[in-house]
PDB file of N, CA, C and O in Angstrom:
ATOM      1  N   MET A   1    -151.728-136.790 -52.481  1.00  0.00           N
ATOM      2  CA  MET A   1    -151.869-138.041 -51.770  1.00  0.00           C
ATOM      3  C   MET A   1    -150.486-138.527 -51.348  1.00  0.00           C
ATOM      4  O   MET A   1    -149.560-138.538 -52.159  1.00  0.00           O
ATOM      5  N   ALA A   2    -150.343-138.919 -50.113  1.00  0.00           N
ATOM      6  CA  ALA A   2    -149.071-139.435 -49.612  1.00  0.00           C
ATOM      7  C   ALA A   2    -148.956-140.912 -49.950  1.00  0.00           C
ATOM      8  O   ALA A   2    -149.925-141.665 -49.844  1.00  0.00           O
ATOM      9  N   ARG A   3    -147.768-141.314 -50.355  1.00  0.00           N
ATOM     10  CA  ARG A   3    -147.517-142.719 -50.662  1.00  0.00           C
ATOM     11  C   ARG A   3    -146.598-143.293 -49.603  1.00  0.00           C
ATOM     12  O   ARG A   3    -145.678-142.625 -49.132  1.00  0.00           O
ATOM     13  N   PHE A   4    -146.857-144.538 -49.235  1.00  0.00           N
ATOM     14  CA  PHE A   4    -145.984-145.223 -48.295  1.00  0.00           C
ATOM     15  C   PHE A   4    -144.664-145.522 -48.973  1.00  0.00           C
ATOM     16  O   PHE A   4    -144.637-146.031 -50.094  1.00  0.00           O
ATOM     17  N   LYS A   5    -143.599-145.217 -48.319  1.00  0.00           N
ATOM     18  CA  LYS A   5    -142.261-145.524 -48.818  1.00  0.00           C
ATOM     19  C   LYS A   5    -141.662-146.583 -47.919  1.00  0.00           C
ATOM     20  O   LYS A   5    -141.536-146.376 -46.712  1.00  0.00           O
ATOM     21  N   GLY A   6    -141.295-147.703 -48.487  1.00  0.00           N
ATOM     22  CA  GLY A   6    -140.676-148.766 -47.710  1.00  0.00           C
ATOM     23  C   GLY A   6    -139.185-148.534 -47.609  1.00  0.00           C
ATOM     24  O   GLY A   6    -138.545-148.165 -48.593  1.00  0.00           O
ATOM     25  N   PHE A   7    -138.629-148.744 -46.437  1.00  0.00           N
ATOM     26  CA  PHE A   7    -137.205-148.546 -46.230  1.00  0.00           C
ATOM     27  C   PHE A   7    -136.563-149.832 -45.735  1.00  0.00           C
ATOM     28  O   PHE A   7    -137.160-150.607 -44.987  1.00  0.00           O
ATOM     29  N   GLU A   8    -135.345-150.031 -46.170  1.00  0.00           N
ATOM     30  CA  GLU A   8    -134.521-151.129 -45.693  1.00  0.00           C
ATOM     31  C   GLU A   8    -133.334-150.495 -44.979  1.00  0.00           C
ATOM     32  O   GLU A   8    -132.730-149.550 -45.487  1.00  0.00           O
ATOM     33  N   PHE A   9    -133.004-151.013 -43.808  1.00  0.00           N
ATOM     34  CA  PHE A   9    -131.926-150.451 -43.000  1.00  0.00           C
ATOM     35  C   PHE A   9    -130.800-151.465 -42.858  1.00  0.00           C
ATOM     36  O   PHE A   9    -131.039-152.667 -42.739  1.00  0.00           O
ATOM     37  N   ARG A  10    -129.580-150.966 -42.872  1.00  0.00           N
ATOM     38  CA  ARG A  10    -128.402-151.788 -42.589  1.00  0.00           C
ATOM     39  C   ARG A  10    -127.448-150.927 -41.786  1.00  0.00           C
ATOM     40  O   ARG A  10    -127.228-149.761 -42.116  1.00  0.00           O
ATOM     41  N   VAL A  11    -126.882-151.497 -40.732  1.00  0.00           N
ATOM     42  CA  VAL A  11    -125.956-150.762 -39.863  1.00  0.00           C
ATOM     43  C   VAL A  11    -124.569-151.371 -40.058  1.00  0.00           C
ATOM     44  O   VAL A  11    -124.229-152.354 -39.400  1.00  0.00           O
ATOM     45  N   PRO A  12    -123.753-150.787 -40.972  1.00  0.00           N
ATOM     46  CA  PRO A  12    -122.428-151.340 -41.241  1.00  0.00           C
ATOM     47  C   PRO A  12    -121.409-151.012 -40.154  1.00  0.00           C
ATOM     48  O   PRO A  12    -120.407-151.711 -40.006  1.00  0.00           O
ATOM     49  N   ALA A  13    -121.664-149.955 -39.401  1.00  0.00           N
ATOM     50  CA  ALA A  13    -120.748-149.528 -38.339  1.00  0.00           C
ATOM     51  C   ALA A  13    -121.521-148.646 -37.367  1.00  0.00           C
ATOM     52  O   ALA A  13    -122.544-148.055 -37.712  1.00  0.00           O
ATOM     53  N   GLU A  14    -121.009-148.575 -36.154  1.00  0.00           N
ATOM     54  CA  GLU A  14    -121.643-147.717 -35.164  1.00  0.00           C
ATOM     55  C   GLU A  14    -121.731-146.294 -35.701  1.00  0.00           C
ATOM     56  O   GLU A  14    -120.758-145.749 -36.222  1.00  0.00           O
ATOM     57  N   GLY A  15    -122.910-145.707 -35.564  1.00  0.00           N
ATOM     58  CA  GLY A  15    -123.100-144.325 -36.001  1.00  0.00           C
ATOM     59  C   GLY A  15    -123.462-144.162 -37.463  1.00  0.00           C
ATOM     60  O   GLY A  15    -123.670-143.040 -37.925  1.00  0.00           O
ATOM     61  N   ARG A  16    -123.541-145.262 -38.201  1.00  0.00           N
ATOM     62  CA  ARG A  16    -123.876-145.187 -39.632  1.00  0.00           C
ATOM     63  C   ARG A  16    -125.009-146.145 -39.955  1.00  0.00           C
ATOM     64  O   ARG A  16    -124.967-147.318 -39.583  1.00  0.00           O
ATOM     65  N   VAL A  17    -126.019-145.643 -40.649  1.00  0.00           N
ATOM     66  CA  VAL A  17    -127.142-146.469 -41.078  1.00  0.00           C
ATOM     67  C   VAL A  17    -127.319-146.271 -42.576  1.00  0.00           C
ATOM     68  O   VAL A  17    -127.493-145.145 -43.041  1.00  0.00           O
ATOM     69  N   LEU A  18    -127.275-147.364 -43.331  1.00  0.00           N
ATOM     70  CA  LEU A  18    -127.573-147.296 -44.763  1.00  0.00           C
ATOM     71  C   LEU A  18    -129.077-147.452 -44.902  1.00  0.00           C
ATOM     72  O   LEU A  18    -129.645-148.460 -44.483  1.00  0.00           O
ATOM     73  N   VAL A  19    -129.720-146.454 -45.491  1.00  0.00           N
ATOM     74  CA  VAL A  19    -131.171-146.468 -45.659  1.00  0.00           C
ATOM     75  C   VAL A  19    -131.456-146.536 -47.149  1.00  0.00           C
ATOM     76  O   VAL A  19    -131.038-145.665 -47.913  1.00  0.00           O
ATOM     77  N   THR A  20    -132.173-147.580 -47.557  1.00  0.00           N
ATOM     78  CA  THR A  20    -132.523-147.761 -48.966  1.00  0.00           C
ATOM     79  C   THR A  20    -134.030-147.688 -49.106  1.00  0.00           C
ATOM     80  O   THR A  20    -134.766-148.345 -48.369  1.00  0.00           O
ATOM     81  N   ASN A  21    -134.480-146.889 -50.050  1.00  0.00           N
ATOM     82  CA  ASN A  21    -135.904-146.803 -50.355  1.00  0.00           C
ATOM     83  C   ASN A  21    -136.216-147.960 -51.299  1.00  0.00           C
ATOM     84  O   ASN A  21    -135.870-147.914 -52.480  1.00  0.00           O
ATOM     85  N   VAL A  22    -136.866-148.994 -50.780  1.00  0.00           N
ATOM     86  CA  VAL A  22    -137.123-150.198 -51.563  1.00  0.00           C
ATOM     87  C   VAL A  22    -138.427-150.136 -52.344  1.00  0.00           C
ATOM     88  O   VAL A  22    -138.822-151.127 -52.959  1.00  0.00           O
ATOM     89  N   SER A  23    -139.098-148.999 -52.332  1.00  0.00           N
ATOM     90  CA  SER A  23    -140.324-148.878 -53.113  1.00  0.00           C
ATOM     91  C   SER A  23    -140.014-148.674 -54.600  1.00  0.00           C
ATOM     92  O   SER A  23    -140.917-148.694 -55.436  1.00  0.00           O
ATOM     93  N   TYR A  24    -138.740-148.478 -54.919  1.00  0.00           N
ATOM     94  CA  TYR A  24    -138.318-148.379 -56.309  1.00  0.00           C
ATOM     95  C   TYR A  24    -137.924-149.764 -56.798  1.00  0.00           C
ATOM     96  O   TYR A  24    -137.720-150.673 -55.992  1.00  0.00           O
ATOM     97  N   GLY A  25    -137.816-149.931 -58.109  1.00  0.00           N
ATOM     98  CA  GLY A  25    -137.377-151.201 -58.677  1.00  0.00           C
ATOM     99  C   GLY A  25    -135.934-151.489 -58.324  1.00  0.00           C
ATOM    100  O   GLY A  25    -135.218-150.612 -57.840  1.00  0.00           O
ATOM    101  N   ASP A  26    -135.504-152.727 -58.568  1.00  0.00           N
ATOM    102  CA  ASP A  26    -134.153-153.152 -58.208  1.00  0.00           C
ATOM    103  C   ASP A  26    -133.072-152.237 -58.766  1.00  0.00           C
ATOM    104  O   ASP A  26    -132.110-151.925 -58.063  1.00  0.00           O
ATOM    105  N   GLU A  27    -133.207-151.806 -60.002  1.00  0.00           N
ATOM    106  CA  GLU A  27    -132.186-150.950 -60.607  1.00  0.00           C
ATOM    107  C   GLU A  27    -132.229-149.533 -60.042  1.00  0.00           C
ATOM    108  O   GLU A  27    -131.184-148.916 -59.835  1.00  0.00           O
ATOM    109  N   GLU A  28    -133.426-149.016 -59.792  1.00  0.00           N
ATOM    110  CA  GLU A  28    -133.571-147.645 -59.307  1.00  0.00           C
ATOM    111  C   GLU A  28    -133.256-147.492 -57.824  1.00  0.00           C
ATOM    112  O   GLU A  28    -132.807-146.428 -57.397  1.00  0.00           O
ATOM    113  N   LYS A  29    -133.483-148.532 -57.036  1.00  0.00           N
ATOM    114  CA  LYS A  29    -133.308-148.366 -55.586  1.00  0.00           C
ATOM    115  C   LYS A  29    -131.856-148.098 -55.205  1.00  0.00           C
ATOM    116  O   LYS A  29    -131.599-147.513 -54.153  1.00  0.00           O
ATOM    117  N   GLU A  30    -130.904-148.513 -56.037  1.00  0.00           N
ATOM    118  CA  GLU A  30    -129.495-148.210 -55.765  1.00  0.00           C
ATOM    119  C   GLU A  30    -129.251-146.698 -55.764  1.00  0.00           C
ATOM    120  O   GLU A  30    -128.363-146.206 -55.068  1.00  0.00           O
ATOM    121  N   GLU A  31    -130.038-145.977 -56.539  1.00  0.00           N
ATOM    122  CA  GLU A  31    -129.917-144.516 -56.615  1.00  0.00           C
ATOM    123  C   GLU A  31    -130.594-143.837 -55.424  1.00  0.00           C
ATOM    124  O   GLU A  31    -130.487-142.623 -55.251  1.00  0.00           O
ATOM    125  N   HIS A  32    -131.282-144.616 -54.616  1.00  0.00           N
ATOM    126  CA  HIS A  32    -132.027-144.072 -53.477  1.00  0.00           C
ATOM    127  C   HIS A  32    -131.542-144.705 -52.176  1.00  0.00           C
ATOM    128  O   HIS A  32    -132.340-145.073 -51.315  1.00  0.00           O
ATOM    129  N   ARG A  33    -130.228-144.824 -52.049  1.00  0.00           N
ATOM    130  CA  ARG A  33    -129.595-145.355 -50.831  1.00  0.00           C
ATOM    131  C   ARG A  33    -128.744-144.237 -50.239  1.00  0.00           C
ATOM    132  O   ARG A  33    -127.920-143.639 -50.931  1.00  0.00           O
ATOM    133  N   TYR A  34    -128.950-143.963 -48.958  1.00  0.00           N
ATOM    134  CA  TYR A  34    -128.259-142.857 -48.308  1.00  0.00           C
ATOM    135  C   TYR A  34    -127.703-143.299 -46.957  1.00  0.00           C
ATOM    136  O   TYR A  34    -128.137-144.304 -46.394  1.00  0.00           O
ATOM    137  N   VAL A  35    -126.752-142.546 -46.452  1.00  0.00           N
ATOM    138  CA  VAL A  35    -126.166-142.825 -45.148  1.00  0.00           C
ATOM    139  C   VAL A  35    -126.704-141.811 -44.145  1.00  0.00           C
ATOM    140  O   VAL A  35    -126.574-140.600 -44.327  1.00  0.00           O
ATOM    141  N   VAL A  36    -127.307-142.331 -43.091  1.00  0.00           N
ATOM    142  CA  VAL A  36    -127.801-141.499 -41.994  1.00  0.00           C
ATOM    143  C   VAL A  36    -126.806-141.647 -40.848  1.00  0.00           C
ATOM    144  O   VAL A  36    -126.407-142.761 -40.509  1.00  0.00           O
ATOM    145  N   THR A  37    -126.406-140.526 -40.252  1.00  0.00           N
ATOM    146  CA  THR A  37    -125.460-140.569 -39.135  1.00  0.00           C
ATOM    147  C   THR A  37    -126.206-140.441 -37.808  1.00  0.00           C
ATOM    148  O   THR A  37    -127.151-139.665 -37.662  1.00  0.00           O
ATOM    149  N   VAL A  38    -125.737-141.241 -36.848  1.00  0.00           N
ATOM    150  CA  VAL A  38    -126.326-141.259 -35.511  1.00  0.00           C
ATOM    151  C   VAL A  38    -125.195-141.076 -34.513  1.00  0.00           C
ATOM    152  O   VAL A  38    -124.204-141.807 -34.545  1.00  0.00           O
ATOM    153  N   GLU A  39    -125.347-140.093 -33.619  1.00  0.00           N
ATOM    154  CA  GLU A  39    -124.351-139.855 -32.571  1.00  0.00           C
ATOM    155  C   GLU A  39    -125.057-139.769 -31.232  1.00  0.00           C
ATOM    156  O   GLU A  39    -126.001-138.997 -31.058  1.00  0.00           O
ATOM    157  N   ASN A  40    -124.588-140.569 -30.290  1.00  0.00           N
ATOM    158  CA  ASN A  40    -125.156-140.570 -28.934  1.00  0.00           C
ATOM    159  C   ASN A  40    -126.670-140.739 -28.941  1.00  0.00           C
ATOM    160  O   ASN A  40    -127.378-140.091 -28.170  1.00  0.00           O
ATOM    161  N   GLY A  41    -127.161-141.610 -29.813  1.00  0.00           N
ATOM    162  CA  GLY A  41    -128.590-141.888 -29.868  1.00  0.00           C
ATOM    163  C   GLY A  41    -129.427-140.826 -30.548  1.00  0.00           C
ATOM    164  O   GLY A  41    -130.653-140.841 -30.437  1.00  0.00           O
ATOM    165  N   VAL A  42    -128.782-139.896 -31.257  1.00  0.00           N
ATOM    166  CA  VAL A  42    -129.499-138.817 -31.942  1.00  0.00           C
ATOM    167  C   VAL A  42    -129.126-138.841 -33.425  1.00  0.00           C
ATOM    168  O   VAL A  42    -127.951-138.941 -33.776  1.00  0.00           O
ATOM    169  N   VAL A  43    -130.138-138.748 -34.289  1.00  0.00           N
ATOM    170  CA  VAL A  43    -129.897-138.683 -35.731  1.00  0.00           C
ATOM    171  C   VAL A  43    -129.442-137.276 -36.085  1.00  0.00           C
ATOM    172  O   VAL A  43    -130.126-136.300 -35.779  1.00  0.00           O
ATOM    173  N   TRP A  44    -128.274-137.174 -36.736  1.00  0.00           N
ATOM    174  CA  TRP A  44    -127.685-135.864 -37.023  1.00  0.00           C
ATOM    175  C   TRP A  44    -127.674-135.475 -38.495  1.00  0.00           C
ATOM    176  O   TRP A  44    -127.735-134.287 -38.812  1.00  0.00           O
ATOM    177  N   GLY A  45    -127.599-136.435 -39.390  1.00  0.00           N
ATOM    178  CA  GLY A  45    -127.488-136.038 -40.786  1.00  0.00           C
ATOM    179  C   GLY A  45    -127.808-137.162 -41.740  1.00  0.00           C
ATOM    180  O   GLY A  45    -127.979-138.315 -41.344  1.00  0.00           O
ATOM    181  N   CYS A  46    -127.888-136.797 -43.017  1.00  0.00           N
ATOM    182  CA  CYS A  46    -128.175-137.747 -44.083  1.00  0.00           C
ATOM    183  C   CYS A  46    -127.471-137.263 -45.346  1.00  0.00           C
ATOM    184  O   CYS A  46    -127.290-136.062 -45.546  1.00  0.00           O
ATOM    185  N   THR A  47    -127.083-138.194 -46.183  1.00  0.00           N
ATOM    186  CA  THR A  47    -126.398-137.826 -47.425  1.00  0.00           C
ATOM    187  C   THR A  47    -127.362-137.545 -48.571  1.00  0.00           C
ATOM    188  O   THR A  47    -126.914-137.288 -49.688  1.00  0.00           O
ATOM    189  N   CYS A  48    -128.663-137.585 -48.331  1.00  0.00           N
ATOM    190  CA  CYS A  48    -129.632-137.335 -49.411  1.00  0.00           C
ATOM    191  C   CYS A  48    -129.639-135.853 -49.797  1.00  0.00           C
ATOM    192  O   CYS A  48    -129.288-134.991 -48.991  1.00  0.00           O
ATOM    193  N   PRO A  49    -130.043-135.570 -51.036  1.00  0.00           N
ATOM    194  CA  PRO A  49    -130.072-134.173 -51.496  1.00  0.00           C
ATOM    195  C   PRO A  49    -130.960-133.261 -50.650  1.00  0.00           C
ATOM    196  O   PRO A  49    -130.618-132.100 -50.425  1.00  0.00           O
ATOM    197  N   HIS A  50    -132.090-133.776 -50.184  1.00  0.00           N
ATOM    198  CA  HIS A  50    -133.005-132.931 -49.397  1.00  0.00           C
ATOM    199  C   HIS A  50    -132.308-132.399 -48.142  1.00  0.00           C
ATOM    200  O   HIS A  50    -132.410-131.213 -47.830  1.00  0.00           O
ATOM    201  N   HIS A  51    -131.610-133.263 -47.435  1.00  0.00           N
ATOM    202  CA  HIS A  51    -130.913-132.810 -46.231  1.00  0.00           C
ATOM    203  C   HIS A  51    -129.676-131.982 -46.583  1.00  0.00           C
ATOM    204  O   HIS A  51    -129.419-130.958 -45.949  1.00  0.00           O
ATOM    205  N   GLN A  52    -128.921-132.409 -47.572  1.00  0.00           N
ATOM    206  CA  GLN A  52    -127.682-131.722 -47.929  1.00  0.00           C
ATOM    207  C   GLN A  52    -127.919-130.298 -48.427  1.00  0.00           C
ATOM    208  O   GLN A  52    -127.164-129.389 -48.081  1.00  0.00           O
ATOM    209  N   HIS A  53    -128.954-130.097 -49.231  1.00  0.00           N
ATOM    210  CA  HIS A  53    -129.178-128.780 -49.834  1.00  0.00           C
ATOM    211  C   HIS A  53    -130.099-127.873 -49.030  1.00  0.00           C
ATOM    212  O   HIS A  53    -130.069-126.652 -49.188  1.00  0.00           O
ATOM    213  N   ARG A  54    -130.918-128.472 -48.164  1.00  0.00           N
ATOM    214  CA  ARG A  54    -131.882-127.661 -47.412  1.00  0.00           C
ATOM    215  C   ARG A  54    -131.666-127.703 -45.910  1.00  0.00           C
ATOM    216  O   ARG A  54    -132.338-126.991 -45.164  1.00  0.00           O
ATOM    217  N   SER A  55    -130.733-128.534 -45.462  1.00  0.00           N
ATOM    218  CA  SER A  55    -130.505-128.731 -44.018  1.00  0.00           C
ATOM    219  C   SER A  55    -131.799-129.089 -43.300  1.00  0.00           C
ATOM    220  O   SER A  55    -132.007-128.708 -42.149  1.00  0.00           O
ATOM    221  N   ALA A  56    -132.661-129.821 -43.985  1.00  0.00           N
ATOM    222  CA  ALA A  56    -133.958-130.198 -43.434  1.00  0.00           C
ATOM    223  C   ALA A  56    -133.919-131.635 -42.932  1.00  0.00           C
ATOM    224  O   ALA A  56    -133.141-132.451 -43.426  1.00  0.00           O
ATOM    225  N   ARG A  57    -134.758-131.939 -41.954  1.00  0.00           N
ATOM    226  CA  ARG A  57    -134.899-133.324 -41.495  1.00  0.00           C
ATOM    227  C   ARG A  57    -135.647-134.073 -42.587  1.00  0.00           C
ATOM    228  O   ARG A  57    -136.803-133.770 -42.882  1.00  0.00           O
ATOM    229  N   CYS A  58    -134.988-135.041 -43.174  1.00  0.00           N
ATOM    230  CA  CYS A  58    -135.560-135.776 -44.296  1.00  0.00           C
ATOM    231  C   CYS A  58    -136.289-137.034 -43.831  1.00  0.00           C
ATOM    232  O   CYS A  58    -136.247-137.395 -42.655  1.00  0.00           O
ATOM    233  N   LYS A  59    -136.952-137.687 -44.773  1.00  0.00           N
ATOM    234  CA  LYS A  59    -137.700-138.905 -44.459  1.00  0.00           C
ATOM    235  C   LYS A  59    -136.774-140.041 -44.032  1.00  0.00           C
ATOM    236  O   LYS A  59    -137.188-140.915 -43.271  1.00  0.00           O
ATOM    237  N   HIS A  60    -135.541-140.046 -44.504  1.00  0.00           N
ATOM    238  CA  HIS A  60    -134.587-141.093 -44.123  1.00  0.00           C
ATOM    239  C   HIS A  60    -134.186-140.940 -42.653  1.00  0.00           C
ATOM    240  O   HIS A  60    -134.052-141.924 -41.926  1.00  0.00           O
ATOM    241  N   MET A  61    -134.001-139.703 -42.240  1.00  0.00           N
ATOM    242  CA  MET A  61    -133.669-139.422 -40.845  1.00  0.00           C
ATOM    243  C   MET A  61    -134.844-139.788 -39.942  1.00  0.00           C
ATOM    244  O   MET A  61    -134.660-140.430 -38.907  1.00  0.00           O
ATOM    245  N   ARG A  62    -136.049-139.382 -40.331  1.00  0.00           N
ATOM    246  CA  ARG A  62    -137.238-139.678 -39.524  1.00  0.00           C
ATOM    247  C   ARG A  62    -137.494-141.179 -39.452  1.00  0.00           C
ATOM    248  O   ARG A  62    -137.833-141.700 -38.389  1.00  0.00           O
ATOM    249  N   ALA A  63    -137.333-141.880 -40.581  1.00  0.00           N
ATOM    250  CA  ALA A  63    -137.546-143.331 -40.585  1.00  0.00           C
ATOM    251  C   ALA A  63    -136.543-144.028 -39.673  1.00  0.00           C
ATOM    252  O   ALA A  63    -136.895-144.974 -38.968  1.00  0.00           O
ATOM    253  N   THR A  64    -135.299-143.564 -39.687  1.00  0.00           N
ATOM    254  CA  THR A  64    -134.270-144.153 -38.826  1.00  0.00           C
ATOM    255  C   THR A  64    -134.599-143.939 -37.361  1.00  0.00           C
ATOM    256  O   THR A  64    -134.571-144.886 -36.575  1.00  0.00           O
ATOM    257  N   GLU A  65    -134.915-142.697 -36.981  1.00  0.00           N
ATOM    258  CA  GLU A  65    -135.168-142.418 -35.567  1.00  0.00           C
ATOM    259  C   GLU A  65    -136.472-143.030 -35.076  1.00  0.00           C
ATOM    260  O   GLU A  65    -136.660-143.173 -33.868  1.00  0.00           O
ATOM    261  N   ASN A  66    -137.377-143.394 -35.978  1.00  0.00           N
ATOM    262  CA  ASN A  66    -138.634-144.020 -35.586  1.00  0.00           C
ATOM    263  C   ASN A  66    -138.571-145.544 -35.616  1.00  0.00           C
ATOM    264  O   ASN A  66    -139.585-146.210 -35.407  1.00  0.00           O
ATOM    265  N   THR A  67    -137.397-146.095 -35.873  1.00  0.00           N
ATOM    266  CA  THR A  67    -137.223-147.550 -35.896  1.00  0.00           C
ATOM    267  C   THR A  67    -136.271-147.918 -34.761  1.00  0.00           C
ATOM    268  O   THR A  67    -135.051-147.835 -34.900  1.00  0.00           O
ATOM    269  N   GLU A  68    -136.850-148.319 -33.649  1.00  0.00           N
ATOM    270  CA  GLU A  68    -136.102-148.518 -32.413  1.00  0.00           C
ATOM    271  C   GLU A  68    -134.925-149.484 -32.561  1.00  0.00           C
ATOM    272  O   GLU A  68    -133.837-149.208 -32.055  1.00  0.00           O
ATOM    273  N   ALA A  69    -135.126-150.606 -33.243  1.00  0.00           N
ATOM    274  CA  ALA A  69    -134.046-151.595 -33.378  1.00  0.00           C
ATOM    275  C   ALA A  69    -132.860-151.024 -34.142  1.00  0.00           C
ATOM    276  O   ALA A  69    -131.711-151.333 -33.826  1.00  0.00           O
ATOM    277  N   VAL A  70    -133.129-150.194 -35.143  1.00  0.00           N
ATOM    278  CA  VAL A  70    -132.054-149.575 -35.924  1.00  0.00           C
ATOM    279  C   VAL A  70    -131.301-148.574 -35.060  1.00  0.00           C
ATOM    280  O   VAL A  70    -130.071-148.538 -35.085  1.00  0.00           O
ATOM    281  N   MET A  71    -132.021-147.767 -34.300  1.00  0.00           N
ATOM    282  CA  MET A  71    -131.368-146.792 -33.423  1.00  0.00           C
ATOM    283  C   MET A  71    -130.503-147.492 -32.384  1.00  0.00           C
ATOM    284  O   MET A  71    -129.399-147.034 -32.089  1.00  0.00           O
ATOM    285  N   LEU A  72    -130.987-148.589 -31.829  1.00  0.00           N
ATOM    286  CA  LEU A  72    -130.201-149.340 -30.854  1.00  0.00           C
ATOM    287  C   LEU A  72    -128.941-149.905 -31.483  1.00  0.00           C
ATOM    288  O   LEU A  72    -127.866-149.834 -30.887  1.00  0.00           O
ATOM    289  N   ALA A  73    -129.057-150.462 -32.673  1.00  0.00           N
ATOM    290  CA  ALA A  73    -127.899-151.038 -33.353  1.00  0.00           C
ATOM    291  C   ALA A  73    -126.878-149.969 -33.721  1.00  0.00           C
ATOM    292  O   ALA A  73    -125.674-150.198 -33.603  1.00  0.00           O
ATOM    293  N   ALA A  74    -127.339-148.818 -34.159  1.00  0.00           N
ATOM    294  CA  ALA A  74    -126.434-147.743 -34.585  1.00  0.00           C
ATOM    295  C   ALA A  74    -125.809-147.025 -33.395  1.00  0.00           C
ATOM    296  O   ALA A  74    -124.745-146.419 -33.526  1.00  0.00           O
ATOM    297  N   SER A  75    -126.456-147.086 -32.244  1.00  0.00           N
ATOM    298  CA  SER A  75    -126.006-146.337 -31.070  1.00  0.00           C
ATOM    299  C   SER A  75    -125.318-147.206 -30.037  1.00  0.00           C
ATOM    300  O   SER A  75    -125.068-146.750 -28.922  1.00  0.00           O
ATOM    301  N   THR A  76    -125.010-148.429 -30.375  1.00  0.00           N
ATOM    302  CA  THR A  76    -124.424-149.354 -29.405  1.00  0.00           C
ATOM    303  C   THR A  76    -123.175-148.759 -28.787  1.00  0.00           C
ATOM    304  O   THR A  76    -122.261-148.319 -29.485  1.00  0.00           O
ATOM    305  N   ASP A  77    -123.155-148.755 -27.472  1.00  0.00           N
ATOM    306  CA  ASP A  77    -121.992-148.283 -26.721  1.00  0.00           C
ATOM    307  C   ASP A  77    -121.472-149.477 -25.945  1.00  0.00           C
ATOM    308  O   ASP A  77    -121.849-149.696 -24.794  1.00  0.00           O
ATOM    309  N   ASN A  78    -120.610-150.242 -26.578  1.00  0.00           N
ATOM    310  CA  ASN A  78    -120.110-151.475 -26.007  1.00  0.00           C
ATOM    311  C   ASN A  78    -118.842-151.186 -25.191  1.00  0.00           C
ATOM    312  O   ASN A  78    -117.839-150.727 -25.738  1.00  0.00           O
ATOM    313  N   GLU A  79    -118.892-151.457 -23.885  1.00  0.00           N
ATOM    314  CA  GLU A  79    -117.755-151.174 -23.017  1.00  0.00           C
ATOM    315  C   GLU A  79    -116.518-151.966 -23.421  1.00  0.00           C
ATOM    316  O   GLU A  79    -115.401-151.520 -23.157  1.00  0.00           O
ATOM    317  N   GLU A  80    -116.679-153.128 -24.052  1.00  0.00           N
ATOM    318  CA  GLU A  80    -115.534-153.935 -24.480  1.00  0.00           C
ATOM    319  C   GLU A  80    -114.719-153.247 -25.568  1.00  0.00           C
ATOM    320  O   GLU A  80    -113.537-153.545 -25.742  1.00  0.00           O
ATOM    321  N   ASP A  81    -115.347-152.324 -26.304  1.00  0.00           N
ATOM    322  CA  ASP A  81    -114.665-151.608 -27.384  1.00  0.00           C
ATOM    323  C   ASP A  81    -113.777-150.479 -26.870  1.00  0.00           C
ATOM    324  O   ASP A  81    -112.998-149.906 -27.633  1.00  0.00           O
ATOM    325  N   ARG A  82    -113.887-150.163 -25.603  1.00  0.00           N
ATOM    326  CA  ARG A  82    -113.125-149.031 -25.051  1.00  0.00           C
ATOM    327  C   ARG A  82    -111.725-149.431 -24.680  1.00  0.00           C
ATOM    328  O   ARG A  82    -110.952-148.601 -24.202  1.00  0.00           O
TER     329      ARG A  82
END
């Protein structure tokens, strides 16, 4: 049976998304926080063990790319920054 996993997203900098699995308790969820990288509007990697050891597209990567507001925030190309 598949269980719904709730995710919390934070974009601390362009190209970086902190993804936290909030379905765990407060103490455990800190152990389930990973950094997803986004380049040119494409999700490229994640620091979770599943992606690191298997080079597989993980649930954190899929959740990020399926959340439009997060992708927009992580992919911002602001001309003023150039």
